[in-house]
C-alpha positions in Angstrom: 79.5 82.0 148.4 78.3 81.5 144.9 75.5 78.9 144.6 72.4 78.1 146.6 69.9 76.7 144.1 69.3 73.2 142.8 69.8 72.7 139.1 70.8 70.2 136.5 73.6 70.4 134.0 73.2 68.3 130.9 76.1 67.3 128.7 75.3 65.5 125.4 72.5 63.5 126.9 74.2 62.9 130.3 72.9 64.8 133.3 74.8 65.9 136.4 72.6 66.7 139.4 73.9 69.1 142.0 72.5 68.7 145.6 70.7 71.8 146.7 72.7 72.1 150.0 76.1 71.8 148.4 75.9 73.1 144.8 76.6 76.7 145.6 80.3 75.7 146.2 80.8 74.2 142.8 83.0 75.5 140.0 82.6 74.3 136.5 84.8 75.1 133.6 82.7 75.9 130.6 85.2 75.0 128.0 84.4 71.5 126.9 86.1 68.8 124.9 83.6 66.7 122.8 80.7 68.5 124.7 81.8 67.0 128.1 83.0 69.1 131.0 86.7 69.2 131.7 86.0 69.3 135.5 83.3 69.9 138.0 84.8 70.5 141.5 83.6 71.9 144.8 85.4 74.9 146.3 86.9 72.6 148.9 88.3 70.2 146.2 89.8 73.1 144.3 91.4 74.4 147.5 92.7 71.0 148.6 94.4 70.4 145.2 96.1 73.8 145.1 99.9 73.9 145.5 100.4 76.2 148.5 103.6 78.3 148.7 105.4 78.7 152.0 104.2 81.8 153.8 107.8 83.1 153.7 107.5 83.3 149.9 104.2 85.2 150.2 105.8 87.6 152.7 108.7 88.1 150.2 106.3 89.5 147.6 105.4 92.2 150.1 109.1 92.8 151.0 108.4 91.6 154.6 111.3 89.9 156.3 110.9 86.4 157.6 112.0 87.6 161.1 109.0 89.9 161.2 106.5 87.0 160.7 104.9 85.1 163.6 104.3 81.7 162.0 101.2 79.6 162.5 102.6 76.6 160.6 103.9 76.8 157.0 101.0 78.6 155.4 99.8 81.2 157.9 101.5 84.0 159.8 100.7 87.1 161.8 102.2 90.5 160.8 103.6 93.0 163.4 101.9 96.4 163.6 105.3 98.1 163.1 105.0 97.4 159.3 102.3 100.1 159.0 103.7 103.2 157.3 101.3 106.1 157.2 103.1 107.8 154.3 102.7 104.7 152.2 99.1 104.4 153.2 98.4 107.8 151.6 100.1 106.7 148.4 98.3 103.4 148.0 95.2 102.8 146.0 92.3 101.5 148.1 89.5 99.7 146.3 86.2 98.9 148.1 84.1 96.0 146.9 80.4 96.2 147.8 77.2 94.9 146.2 73.5 95.4 145.4 71.0 94.1 147.9 71.8 90.4 148.1 69.7 87.3 148.0 70.0 85.2 151.2 72.9 83.2 149.6 75.1 86.3 148.9 76.3 87.5 145.6 80.0 86.7 145.7 81.7 89.9 147.0 84.5 88.0 148.5 84.9 85.9 145.4 84.9 89.0 143.2 87.4 90.7 145.6 89.8 87.8 145.3 89.3 87.5 141.6 90.0 91.2 141.2 93.3 90.9 143.1 94.3 88.0 140.8 93.3 90.1 137.8 95.2 93.2 138.9 98.3 91.1 139.4 97.8 89.6 136.0 97.8 93.0 134.4 101.0 94.0 136.2 99.7 95.8 139.3 101.0 94.9 142.8 97.8 94.1 144.6 96.8 92.5 147.9 93.4 91.4 149.2 92.4 92.6 152.7 89.4 90.7 153.9 87.3 89.7 157.0 87.7 86.4 158.8 84.8 83.9 158.5 82.4 83.3 161.4 81.5 79.7 162.3 77.8 80.7 162.4 77.4 81.0 158.7 80.0 78.2 158.1 77.8 75.7 159.9 74.5 77.5 159.1 73.3 78.4 155.6 75.6 80.8 153.9 78.9 78.9 154.2 82.4 80.2 154.7 84.0 83.4 153.6 87.2 82.3 151.7 85.8 83.0 148.3 84.8 80.4 145.8 85.7 78.4 142.7 89.0 79.6 141.3 89.0 82.8 143.3 89.8 81.7 146.8 92.1 82.3 149.7 93.9 79.3 151.2 94.3 77.2 153.3 90.6 77.2 153.0 89.8 74.8 155.8 92.0 76.6 158.3 90.6 80.0 157.4 87.0 78.8 157.8 87.6 76.8 160.9 89.2 78.6 163.9 92.1 80.1 161.7 94.6 81.7 164.1 92.2 81.9 167.1 91.3 85.6 166.8 87.5 84.9 167.2 88.3 82.8 170.3 90.3 85.6 171.9 87.5 88.1 171.2 85.0 85.7 172.7 87.1 85.3 175.8 87.7 89.1 176.2 83.9 89.7 175.9 83.0 87.0 178.4 85.7 88.1 180.8 83.9 91.5 181.0 80.6 89.7 181.5 82.0 87.7 184.4 83.6 90.8 186.0 80.3 92.7 185.8 78.4 89.8 187.5 81.2 89.5 190.1 81.0 93.2 190.9 77.2 93.0 191.4 77.6 89.9 193.6 80.3 91.1 195.9 79.0 93.9 198.1 82.4 94.8 199.6 83.9 95.4 196.2 80.8 96.6 194.5 80.3 99.8 192.5 76.5 99.5 193.1 75.7 98.6 189.5 72.0 98.3 189.0 71.6 94.9 187.2 68.5 96.1 185.5 70.5 98.5 183.5 73.2 96.0 182.3 72.8 95.1 178.6 76.2 93.5 178.1 75.8 89.9 176.9 78.1 86.9 176.6 79.0 85.7 173.1 79.8 82.5 171.2 80.8 82.0 167.6 77.8 79.8 166.7 74.2 80.2 165.6 72.2 79.2 168.7 68.8 80.8 169.0 68.1 79.1 172.3 70.7 81.4 174.0 69.3 84.8 172.8 67.4 85.4 176.0 68.3 83.5 179.2 68.1 84.0 182.9 71.5 83.8 184.7 72.4 83.6 188.3 70.2 80.7 189.3 71.3 78.6 192.3 70.9 80.8 195.3 73.5 83.1 196.9 76.5 81.2 195.5 75.1 81.3 191.9 75.4 85.0 191.4 72.7 87.7 191.1 69.6 86.6 189.3 69.0 88.6 186.2 67.9 88.5 182.6 70.8 87.9 180.2 71.6 86.3 176.9 74.2 85.6 174.2 75.1 87.3 170.9 77.2 85.8 168.1 80.9 86.7 168.4 80.8 88.8 165.2 78.2 91.0 166.9 80.3 91.7 170.0 81.4 95.2 170.7 84.9 93.8 171.2 84.9 92.7 167.6 83.9 96.2 166.5 86.6 97.7 168.8 89.3 95.4 167.4 88.4 96.5 163.9 88.6 100.2 164.7 91.6 100.3 167.0 94.9 101.9 165.8 97.2 99.9 168.1 97.2 97.9 171.4 97.1 101.1 173.6 94.2 102.4 171.6 92.5 99.0 171.9 92.8 99.0 175.7 91.5 102.6 175.9 88.5 101.8 173.7 87.6 98.8 175.8 87.8 100.9 178.9 85.1 103.1 177.3 82.6 100.3 177.0 79.4 101.4 178.6 78.1 98.8 181.1 75.1 100.5 182.6 74.4 102.7 185.6 74.6 102.5 189.4 71.5 102.6 191.6 72.3 106.3 192.0 72.0 106.8 188.3 75.8 107.3 187.6 77.2 105.7 184.4 79.6 102.7 184.7 82.2 101.9 182.1 84.5 98.9 181.8 87.4 100.9 183.1 85.6 101.5 186.3 85.7 97.8 187.2 89.3 97.6 185.9 88.5 95.2 183.2 90.2 96.6 180.1 93.8 95.8 181.0 93.1 92.0 181.3 90.8 92.1 178.2 93.6 93.7 176.2 96.1 91.1 177.4 93.8 88.4 175.9 93.9 90.2 172.6 97.7 90.8 172.3 98.0 88.4 169.4 94.5 88.8 168.0 95.2 92.5 167.2 97.8 91.4 164.6 96.6 90.8 161.0 96.9 87.4 159.4 98.8 86.8 156.2 97.7 84.0 153.8 97.6 83.6 150.0 95.2 83.3 147.1 95.0 80.3 144.8 97.4 82.1 142.4 100.0 82.8 145.1 99.1 86.5 145.7 99.1 88.0 149.2 95.9 88.2 151.3 95.6 89.8 154.7 92.6 88.6 156.7 91.6 90.2 160.0 88.4 90.7 162.1 84.9 89.9 161.1 82.0 92.1 162.2 78.7 91.6 160.4 77.4 94.6 158.3 73.7 94.3 159.3 74.5 94.7 163.0 78.0 96.2 163.1 80.4 98.0 160.7 80.9 95.0 158.4 84.5 95.4 157.4 87.9 94.2 158.3 90.2 96.0 160.7 91.7 99.5 160.2 95.0 97.9 161.1 94.7 95.3 158.4 93.6 97.8 155.7 96.5 100.1 156.6 98.9 97.2 156.7 97.9 96.2 153.1 98.2 99.8 152.0 101.6 100.0 153.5 102.8 97.0 151.6 101.0 97.2 148.2 100.2 99.6 145.5 96.6 98.3 145.2 94.5 97.0 148.0 91.2 95.4 147.5 88.8 95.2 150.4 85.1 94.4 150.9 82.3 95.5 153.0 79.4 93.2 154.0 76.0 92.8 152.4 74.7 95.6 150.1 76.1 99.0 149.7 73.4 100.4 151.9 75.0 98.6 154.9 78.7 97.7 154.5 79.7 100.5 152.1 77.8 103.2 154.0 79.4 102.1 157.3 82.8 101.7 155.7 82.7 105.3 154.5 80.8 107.0 157.3 82.5 105.2 160.2 85.7 103.4 159.3 87.1 105.9 156.8 86.2 108.7 159.3 88.2 107.1 162.1 91.1 105.9 159.9 91.5 108.9 157.7 91.5 106.9 154.5 89.4 107.0 151.3 88.8 104.5 148.5 89.8 105.5 145.0 87.4 103.1 143.4 84.2 101.3 144.4 83.2 98.0 142.8 79.5 97.3 142.9 78.9 93.5 142.5 75.6 92.6 140.7 74.3 89.2 139.7 71.7 88.1 137.3 70.0 86.0 139.9 69.7 88.9 142.5 68.3 91.3 139.9 65.7 88.7 138.9 64.9 88.2 142.6 64.3 91.9 143.0 62.2 91.8 139.9 59.8 89.3 141.5 61.1 85.9 140.4 60.8 83.2 143.0 64.1 82.2 144.7 63.7 78.6 143.7 63.5 79.6 140.0 66.4 82.0 139.9 68.4 79.7 137.6 65.6 80.0 135.0 66.3 82.7 132.4 63.9 85.7 132.8 65.0 88.9 131.2 61.7 90.7 132.0 62.1 90.0 135.8 65.8 91.1 135.5 64.8 94.4 133.9 62.3 95.1 136.7 64.9 94.4 139.3 67.6 96.7 137.8 66.0 99.5 139.8 67.9 98.1 142.8 71.2 98.3 141.0 70.4 101.8 139.9 69.7 102.9 143.5 73.0 101.5 144.8 74.9 103.3 141.9 73.1 106.5 142.9 74.2 105.9 146.6 77.8 105.5 145.7 77.7 108.7 143.7 76.2 110.5 146.7 79.6 109.9 148.4 81.3 111.6 145.5 82.7 108.3 144.2 82.2 106.6 140.8 81.3 102.9 140.9 82.4 100.2 138.6 79.7 97.5 138.2 81.1 94.0 138.3 78.7 91.4 136.9 79.6 88.3 138.8 78.8 85.6 136.3 77.1 82.3 137.2 77.1 79.3 134.9 73.3 79.4 134.7 73.2 83.0 133.4 72.0 83.5 129.9 73.8 85.8 127.5 70.7 87.8 127.0 70.4 88.5 130.7 74.1 89.5 130.9 73.7 91.8 127.9 70.7 93.4 129.5 72.7 94.5 132.6 75.6 95.7 130.4 73.3 97.7 128.1 71.6 99.5 131.1 75.0 100.4 132.6 76.5 101.7 129.4 73.3 103.7 128.5 73.7 105.5 131.9 77.5 106.0 131.5 78.4 103.5 134.2 81.6 101.6 134.0 80.8 97.8 133.8 82.7 94.6 133.3 81.9 90.9 133.4 83.7 89.1 136.1 84.4 85.4 135.6 86.9 85.0 138.5 84.9 82.2 140.1 85.3 80.2 136.9 88.7 81.3 135.5 90.5 83.0 138.4 92.6 86.0 137.4 92.2 85.4 133.7 88.4 85.9 134.2 88.8 89.1 136.1 91.3 91.0 133.8 88.6 93.1 132.2 87.3 94.1 135.6 90.8 94.9 136.7 91.3 97.2 133.7 88.1 99.1 134.4 89.1 99.5 138.1 92.5 100.9 137.2 90.8 103.5 135.0 88.5 104.5 137.9 91.5 104.7 140.2 93.5 106.9 137.8 90.5 109.2 137.4 89.8 109.5 141.1 90.2 112.6 143.2 91.0 110.3 146.2 88.4 111.9 148.4 84.8 111.2 149.3 81.9 113.1 151.0 80.2 111.5 154.0 76.5 111.3 154.1 76.3 113.1 157.4 78.4 115.3 159.7 79.3 113.6 163.0 78.2 116.8 164.7 74.7 116.4 163.5 72.2 115.2 166.1 71.5 111.5 166.3 68.0 112.1 164.8 69.5 114.0 161.9 72.1 111.4 161.2 69.6 108.6 161.2 67.3 110.6 158.9 70.0 111.4 156.4 71.0 107.8 156.0 67.4 106.6 155.9 66.3 109.1 153.3 69.4 109.5 151.2 70.7 105.9 151.2 67.7 103.7 151.9 65.1 105.8 150.1 62.8 106.2 153.2 60.2 109.0 153.3 60.5 109.5 157.1 61.8 108.0 160.3 59.8 107.0 163.3 61.4 106.7 166.8 59.5 104.4 169.1 59.1 105.3 172.8 62.1 103.1 173.8 64.2 104.8 171.2 63.3 108.2 172.4 64.3 107.2 175.9 67.6 105.9 174.5 68.2 109.3 172.8 67.9 111.0 176.2 70.5 108.7 177.7 72.9 109.1 174.8 72.7 112.9 175.1 73.1 112.7 178.9 76.3 110.7 178.5 77.6 113.2 175.9 77.8 110.5 173.2 75.5 112.2 170.6 78.3 113.3 168.4 79.4 109.8 167.6 78.7 108.3 164.2 75.8 105.9 163.8 75.8 102.2 162.8 72.3 101.3 161.9 71.2 97.7 162.5 68.9 96.8 159.6 68.0 93.8 157.5 70.3 93.0 154.6 67.5 91.7 152.5 65.9 95.0 151.6 66.9 98.7 151.2 64.1 99.2 153.8 63.6 97.7 157.3 61.0 95.3 155.9 62.5 92.1 154.4 59.5 91.8 152.0 60.1 95.1 150.2 62.4 94.1 147.3 63.7 96.1 144.4 63.8 99.9 145.1 61.2 100.7 147.8 60.5 104.5 148.2 58.8 106.7 150.6 58.4 104.1 153.4 58.7 104.8 157.1 61.9 103.5 158.8 61.2 102.6 162.4 63.9 102.8 165.1 62.7 100.7 167.9 65.7 101.3 170.3 69.3 102.3 170.6 72.4 100.4 171.8 75.4 102.4 173.0 78.8 101.2 171.7 80.9 103.9 173.4 84.0 101.7 173.2 83.8 101.1 169.5 82.8 104.8 169.0 79.4 104.6 167.5 75.7 104.5 168.4 73.5 101.7 167.1 69.9 102.5 166.1 68.1 99.2 165.8 65.4 98.8 163.2 62.9 96.1 162.4 63.3 92.8 164.1 67.1 92.6 164.0 68.7 89.8 166.0 72.3 89.6 167.2 72.2 85.9 167.6 71.1 84.0 164.4 69.5 80.6 164.4 70.3 77.6 162.2 68.2 76.8 159.2 66.1 73.6 159.0 68.9 71.8 157.2 72.1 73.4 158.4 75.3 73.1 156.4 76.9 71.3 159.4 75.0 68.2 158.4 77.0 67.9 155.2 80.5 68.5 156.8 82.6 65.5 157.8 86.2 64.4 158.4 87.8 61.0 157.8 90.3 59.0 159.8 93.2 60.7 158.1 91.9 64.2 158.9 90.6 65.0 155.5 87.6 67.4 155.6 84.6 67.2 153.2 81.5 69.2 152.7 83.0 72.6 153.7 82.1 75.5 151.4 
């Protein structure tokens, strides 16, 4: 996503108005002939006019045989797990793309990631993008899809944003099968484990924003309707099944991890896991195809592997271990991204995913935008397209904190200034000057506007960082630390908190975690993406605040503990004017309004 603010472009007296609900998907070439634009196109228009190569040709770039592909039409295919080569994984160069604390519209990490892949290939490097799959929640909600934007996109854009190869559907079905089996076990006394329904926290999921389903009562209708209890829905990206899929090594590991899902306890106080109700075999069967990564292409015909899609504010926020290792087995350079700001996606990527996968990035790209820095400097969101160098300078403290955080992991960041057509040169220069004054590698990224050509400078800086890298990083905490110590280290070192408060419900959760012997798992803090703190109103670089943990969720299957802060929700709602209202299809099947 690139734009989400209304503005007017004027060309020699003529004015082009962009609608506030659709303008963030527009790309505009800034080279003019006679002061008139050469083209102004939406992301969808750009994608629909692209000449797609057959997926066999994309596979050939990676030296993958056609017989190894599982085709989903001419432009999509699944890749077998047998292509992963651990030796090649060690020799590949992994690049993580993260960002400063974003505005609600996002700062273009996916766009920058794709542009960087195009740029790396432009300068002679064999590079592949490895990204997450889009969730339909944002697609029909406010933020839009996750296929990049402008001239840095993965295609076929409509397919990727809408259902794709059915992975989300399979995850949803596996999740809901477990929910049905739990209720069935409670209902049938002859086959029951004696599960106490009051202890069951497992929810059903659907890949849509629907706030009305957050908290429901299920089992109405008397004896034949099941056991009456409080229940609810999460969005599919928040399912533990999604987290498990993205951390599994293979199908056998996936089945074992799903067996480890903690359901609740019996009336006698004994823990119950998914394996106890013999659920994990059937769940794994539903995911036999979803576990395989998906191969597509960029606008410039470079390979892109897309797989999994957990959110970073409530889960680990990065694509699957399998997809990342697949890319590293097939390419010299792999560009991947982690959701929201570096305090969320990057921290979880490094402290959880890399810990389980045994991998390490050799470079970290930190995406910054003029508009986000002005936002953190106090400028109102509706005015972010208005130049304001003073507000930008005030907001640079947020960028500085994220740079500091990356360095705490023992990694050197490269700042990518993702350029918008409303940015003033003075504002762009101000960011560059601050970075250079502090010895930080920085490059302007114009991939949204010019594709690979606009990302060559960034690609060159990233290659320098890779070549200077030691290839290792230092986690923020040791998994053997107590849960309290792990939360405190992330809160104080990464967020900038002064202390951590554990509410009574959280303290009770700590006792359960220790009793179950799960206290040595890594943590995956659920926190707002809109601030470094747990308070959405604290912008910039808040310091010394109290981080409050209200409760814990146990993701024993995924292999982490979830401390929940603030008022985090695992089922989003739609905005007043959802993006769905602008999406349409004609009698010939042509889609419009998708971004």
